[in-house]
Steps between C-alpha positions, in 0.01 A plus 500: 500500500489808280799723443339796674429288808862384508612861469277593794643222715855601407421866577368404844812293564730778380320749723554275801869455420545876453326566832733258678802671342377843611439361849858368511631841393303673774614251764862544390463876534357478849823376663631843600178697465385791710169460686321713240635290214424176684139611546471578129651163408264310727195688365602438142565132578141465623368686195705281267380181668138610486532591132645157420219321682231713334652473154547124519144453626358743243710355219397147589136601510534677165654189344224288649230725355665507155658847509869424437598854395359642822694232686820595318447863595439409860801269496745780422354742756746388775778626273342846496440491875860387554641789297283747690606340830867539412441865410322561831782336695755704305314822585488400867876448507574858390 
């Protein structure tokens, strides 16, 4: 296994772990949430889950077809989606 392929697999794994951590943060914040905030959290949870599924599938396909740098880029996309989701939830709480 080449170094770039290992990096791609690690990036996909790190993206999944980061998405789970963001999900835990959003679930912890939903304990005493208003209905508006709870709606934003549930929407962002669905978006985060969909991004993880798409990025893992796309990253796996990119590794399979010999494009490890594309796979690494796709692997870290849940981190970007998670940061945006936290910003959206923060805006909804104000």
